[in-house]
C-alpha positions in Angstrom: -30.4 77.1 -5.2 -29.6 74.9 -7.7 -30.2 76.2 -11.8 -32.3 73.4 -12.3 -34.8 74.1 -9.5 -34.8 77.7 -9.7 -35.7 77.3 -13.8 -38.9 75.1 -12.6 -40.2 78.1 -10.2 -39.3 80.0 -13.2 -41.8 78.3 -15.1 -44.3 78.4 -12.7 -44.0 81.8 -12.2 -45.0 82.4 -15.3 -47.9 79.7 -15.2 -49.2 81.6 -12.2 -49.7 84.5 -14.2 -52.0 82.8 -16.4 -54.0 80.1 -13.8 -54.6 83.9 -12.2 -56.7 85.8 -14.9 -59.5 87.6 -14.1 -62.5 85.1 -14.3 -60.9 82.1 -13.5 -60.4 79.6 -10.6 -57.3 80.2 -8.6 -55.0 77.7 -8.7 -53.8 75.9 -5.6 -50.4 76.4 -4.8 -47.6 73.3 -5.2 -46.8 74.4 -2.0 -50.2 74.1 0.0 -51.1 70.8 -1.6 -49.4 68.5 1.1 -51.3 70.3 4.0 -55.0 70.0 2.5 -57.2 67.0 4.3 -58.3 64.4 2.6 -61.3 65.3 0.4 -60.2 68.7 -0.4 -61.2 69.5 -3.6 -57.7 71.2 -5.8 -57.2 72.5 -9.3 -53.4 73.2 -10.2 -51.6 73.8 -13.8 -48.1 72.6 -14.2 -45.8 71.0 -16.5 -46.1 67.1 -17.2 -43.1 65.7 -15.9 -43.5 62.0 -15.9 -45.6 59.0 -16.2 -45.0 55.6 -13.9 -47.3 53.3 -14.0 -50.4 55.1 -13.1 -48.8 58.1 -11.0 -48.2 61.8 -13.3 -46.1 64.1 -11.8 -46.2 67.4 -12.4 -42.4 69.5 -12.6 -41.7 70.9 -9.3 -45.0 69.9 -6.9 -44.3 67.6 -3.8 -47.3 65.2 -4.8 -47.8 62.6 -7.2 -51.0 62.5 -9.0 -53.3 59.4 -9.6 -54.6 58.4 -12.4 -57.2 55.8 -11.8 -59.4 56.2 -14.7 -58.2 54.5 -18.1 -59.9 57.4 -20.0 -57.4 60.1 -17.9 -54.7 57.9 -19.0 -55.8 57.6 -22.8 -55.7 61.1 -22.5 -52.5 61.6 -21.3 -51.2 60.6 -24.6 -51.5 63.4 -26.2 -49.0 65.5 -24.0 -45.1 65.6 -24.5 -43.7 65.5 -21.6 -41.1 68.2 -20.5 -43.1 70.1 -22.8 -46.7 70.3 -22.4 -48.0 72.5 -19.3 -51.2 70.2 -17.8 -54.6 72.1 -16.2 -55.4 69.2 -13.4 -58.4 68.8 -11.2 -58.8 66.2 -8.5 -59.2 65.0 -4.6 -56.4 65.4 -2.4 -56.0 61.6 -0.9 -54.1 59.5 1.6 -51.5 57.6 -0.3 -49.0 54.9 1.4 -46.2 57.4 0.7 -48.3 60.5 2.2 -50.9 62.5 0.2 -51.4 62.7 -3.2 -53.8 63.6 -5.7 -56.4 61.6 -7.3 -57.1 63.3 -11.0 -60.9 63.4 -12.2 -60.0 65.8 -15.3 -56.8 67.2 -17.0 -56.8 69.2 -19.9 -54.1 71.4 -22.3 -52.8 74.9 -20.5 -50.9 77.6 -22.8 -47.4 76.4 -23.4 -44.5 78.2 -21.7 -44.4 80.5 -25.1 -47.7 81.5 -25.0 -47.0 82.5 -21.5 -44.2 84.5 -21.9 -45.5 86.1 -24.9 -48.7 87.4 -22.6 -46.3 88.7 -20.6 -44.0 90.6 -23.7 -47.1 92.2 -24.9 -47.9 93.4 -21.0 -44.5 94.5 -20.9 -44.9 97.0 -24.1 -47.1 98.9 -22.8 -44.5 100.3 -19.7 -43.2 103.3 -20.0 -40.1 103.1 -22.3 -37.7 104.9 -19.3 -38.4 101.9 -17.7 -39.5 99.4 -20.5 -35.3 98.3 -21.0 -35.8 97.2 -17.2 -38.4 95.5 -17.1 -37.7 93.6 -20.4 -34.4 92.5 -19.5 -36.2 90.7 -16.3 -38.4 88.8 -18.5 -35.5 88.0 -20.8 -33.8 86.5 -17.3 -36.7 84.4 -17.1 -37.6 82.8 -20.9 -33.4 82.2 -21.1 -33.3 80.3 -17.5 -36.0 78.2 -18.6 -34.7 77.9 -22.0 -31.7 76.7 -20.5 -33.3 74.2 -19.1 -36.1 73.3 -21.9 -34.5 74.1 -24.9 -38.1 75.4 -26.1 -37.7 76.5 -29.9 -40.8 79.0 -28.9 -39.3 80.5 -26.0 -36.1 80.9 -27.9 -36.9 82.7 -30.7 -39.1 85.1 -28.3 -36.0 85.6 -26.1 -34.1 86.9 -29.3 -37.7 89.5 -29.7 -37.5 90.1 -26.2 -33.6 91.0 -26.2 -33.9 93.2 -29.4 -36.7 95.3 -27.9 -34.7 95.5 -24.6 -31.4 96.9 -26.2 -34.0 99.2 -28.5 -35.6 100.7 -25.5 -32.5 101.0 -23.8 -32.0 103.1 -26.8 -34.3 105.1 -27.1 -34.3 105.8 -23.1 -30.6 106.5 -22.9 -28.7 109.6 -23.6 -27.3 110.2 -27.1 -23.7 110.2 -25.7 -24.3 107.2 -23.5 -21.9 104.7 -24.9 -21.6 102.8 -21.1 -24.7 102.3 -21.0 -25.9 100.9 -23.9 -22.5 98.7 -24.0 -23.4 97.8 -20.8 -26.9 96.5 -21.9 -25.5 94.3 -24.9 -22.9 92.6 -22.6 -26.1 92.2 -20.0 -28.2 90.5 -22.8 -25.3 88.4 -24.0 -25.3 86.9 -20.5 -28.4 85.9 -20.3 -29.0 84.9 -24.0 -26.3 83.0 -25.8 -27.3 83.8 -28.9 -23.8 85.0 -31.0 -25.6 86.0 -34.1 -27.3 88.5 -32.3 -25.2 89.6 -30.1 -23.2 90.3 -33.2 -25.9 92.1 -34.7 -26.4 94.4 -31.3 -22.5 95.6 -31.6 -22.0 96.3 -35.1 -25.5 98.8 -34.8 -23.4 100.1 -31.9 -19.9 100.4 -33.8 -21.8 102.2 -36.5 -24.1 104.8 -33.9 -20.2 105.1 -32.2 -17.4 104.3 -34.4 -14.3 103.3 -33.4 -14.4 102.0 -29.7 -11.9 99.7 -28.7 -14.4 97.8 -26.5 -17.0 97.4 -29.5 -13.8 95.7 -31.6 -12.6 93.9 -28.6 -15.9 92.2 -27.9 -16.7 91.6 -32.0 -13.0 89.9 -32.2 -14.0 88.0 -29.1 -16.7 86.9 -30.9 -14.5 85.9 -33.6 -15.5 88.7 -36.3 -13.2 90.8 -38.3 -13.3 93.2 -40.2 -13.4 92.7 -44.3 -13.6 95.6 -46.8 -14.8 98.3 -44.4 -17.4 95.6 -42.6 -17.6 93.6 -39.7 -18.1 90.1 -40.8 -18.0 86.3 -38.9 -15.3 84.4 -39.8 -18.0 81.8 -41.6 -19.2 84.8 -43.8 -15.5 86.3 -44.2 -14.1 82.6 -45.3 -17.7 82.3 -47.8 -16.7 85.8 -49.2 -13.3 84.6 -49.9 -14.7 81.5 -51.9 -14.4 79.1 -49.1 -16.8 76.6 -48.5 -17.2 73.5 -45.7 -16.3 69.8 -47.0 -16.1 66.9 -44.0 -16.1 69.7 -41.4 -13.5 71.5 -43.3 -13.0 74.8 -44.9 -11.4 74.5 -48.7 -11.8 75.8 -52.0 -14.1 74.5 -54.6 -11.2 73.0 -56.6 -10.1 71.6 -53.4 -13.4 69.7 -52.9 -13.8 68.7 -56.4 -9.8 67.4 -56.4 -10.8 65.5 -52.9 -14.2 63.7 -54.8 -12.1 63.1 -57.7 -9.4 60.7 -56.2 -12.0 59.0 -54.0 -13.5 57.8 -58.0 -10.0 57.0 -59.1 -9.5 54.8 -56.0 -12.0 52.9 -57.0 -10.8 53.0 -60.9 -8.2 50.6 -62.4 -5.5 50.9 -64.8 -7.4 50.1 -67.7 -10.0 52.8 -66.8 -7.5 55.8 -66.9 -6.5 54.9 -70.3 -9.1 56.2 -72.6 -7.5 57.0 -76.1 -9.8 56.2 -78.3 -9.6 58.6 -81.3 -6.6 58.7 -83.9 -4.1 61.8 -83.6 -5.5 63.5 -86.3 -9.0 63.6 -85.2 -8.0 64.8 -81.6 -6.2 67.5 -83.3 -9.1 68.8 -85.3 -11.6 68.4 -82.2 -8.8 70.7 -80.2 -8.8 72.8 -82.8 -12.6 73.2 -83.0 -12.4 74.0 -79.0 -13.6 70.6 -78.0 -12.7 68.6 -75.2 -13.0 64.9 -74.6 -11.2 62.4 -72.5 -8.1 60.6 -74.2 -6.7 63.8 -74.9 -3.3 64.7 -74.2 -2.4 67.5 -72.4 -0.8 70.0 -75.1 -4.1 69.1 -77.2 -6.4 70.7 -74.3 -4.3 73.5 -74.4 -5.0 74.3 -77.6 -9.0 73.7 -77.1 -9.0 75.9 -74.1 -5.8 77.7 -73.6 -3.8 77.6 -71.0 -5.1 76.9 -67.5 -5.0 79.6 -64.4 -3.5 76.8 -62.0 -2.0 73.6 -62.5 -1.5 71.5 -59.2 -0.4 67.7 -59.1 -2.0 65.4 -56.4 -1.3 61.5 -55.6 -3.9 59.1 -54.3 -3.5 55.1 -54.5 -0.3 55.1 -56.1 -1.7 57.0 -58.9 -0.5 60.5 -60.0 -2.5 62.8 -61.4 -2.8 66.5 -62.7 -5.6 68.9 -62.0 -5.7 72.0 -64.7 -7.9 74.6 -63.6 -10.3 77.2 -65.8 -12.3 79.4 -63.4 -14.9 76.9 -61.7 -14.1 73.7 -64.2 -11.5 71.2 -63.3 -9.6 69.0 -65.3 -7.8 65.8 -64.4 -4.9 64.1 -66.1 -3.4 60.9 -65.6 -0.4 59.3 -67.6 -0.6 61.8 -69.8 -3.9 61.6 -70.7 -7.3 63.3 -69.5 -9.4 61.0 -67.6 -12.2 63.3 -66.2 -13.7 67.1 -67.4 -16.5 69.2 -65.6 -20.0 67.3 -66.8 -21.8 69.1 -69.5 
């Protein structure tokens, strides 16, 4: 069976839980629609598939639904294809393509997230020894559905179900059962492609069973590493080391500032870059007071600020610049003169 078709059956199964609730009229099963005689009244609940002309299709239903009333076409504008669920009431009719349902009315049905959430609440009442298994079954169904429809509400619920699944297993298994806990995390990982959540589970397992090679290897496979005694993701490690992402690459702030400055310099002509506007004496007095201004020579900036933490030379558009770094502030020299300093 194809994955997409199975996902559709999962959704229909979830909707059946809703439609068969006490006090509600039972829906006609999708597979029975084509067998009913003309004139039979039906009520179905399904996911809005598409609308072509006056024909509405529901996901994984074998017959079309005819919208011959203009009011129904207008009503359908309130719903989103491949997202919203509908309760449709109508009559079986013969059409050129075979059996169809002539729709008399249609209304919103609970969303898939609402249906799954109700099942989740019910599963919480299962005996704790069996709850982990029940939760995992529910997780598989939600994950399969989410892989098809990318529903953010269902994806958030899947995280909640996964967390409860692992928590329930931890409570039900013996205190020394590392293998059972680790296997459940692997099972959840196979169903739920949520790197952050799996890392959380593994880090917690590492605290309970320190030094296990299986956990270490699993975390390394998820691109984590030990940093100052704790597991962190590669992204977190880079940020802790002072790196940031700029134009899709990891780099230090001074490198980012340098690239941005080079872009600015690329549009400046030779005249723009020479800014010696004061006398030698005026610049010297400013430097002795710790003041810095564009146009100063390196020795004057040195008098004002002291020796830099780092000095780098870069070339851009046939221009060569020096970058002086003081903490997280950067000064740029061209032709022996200061041409750019941090904004005040």
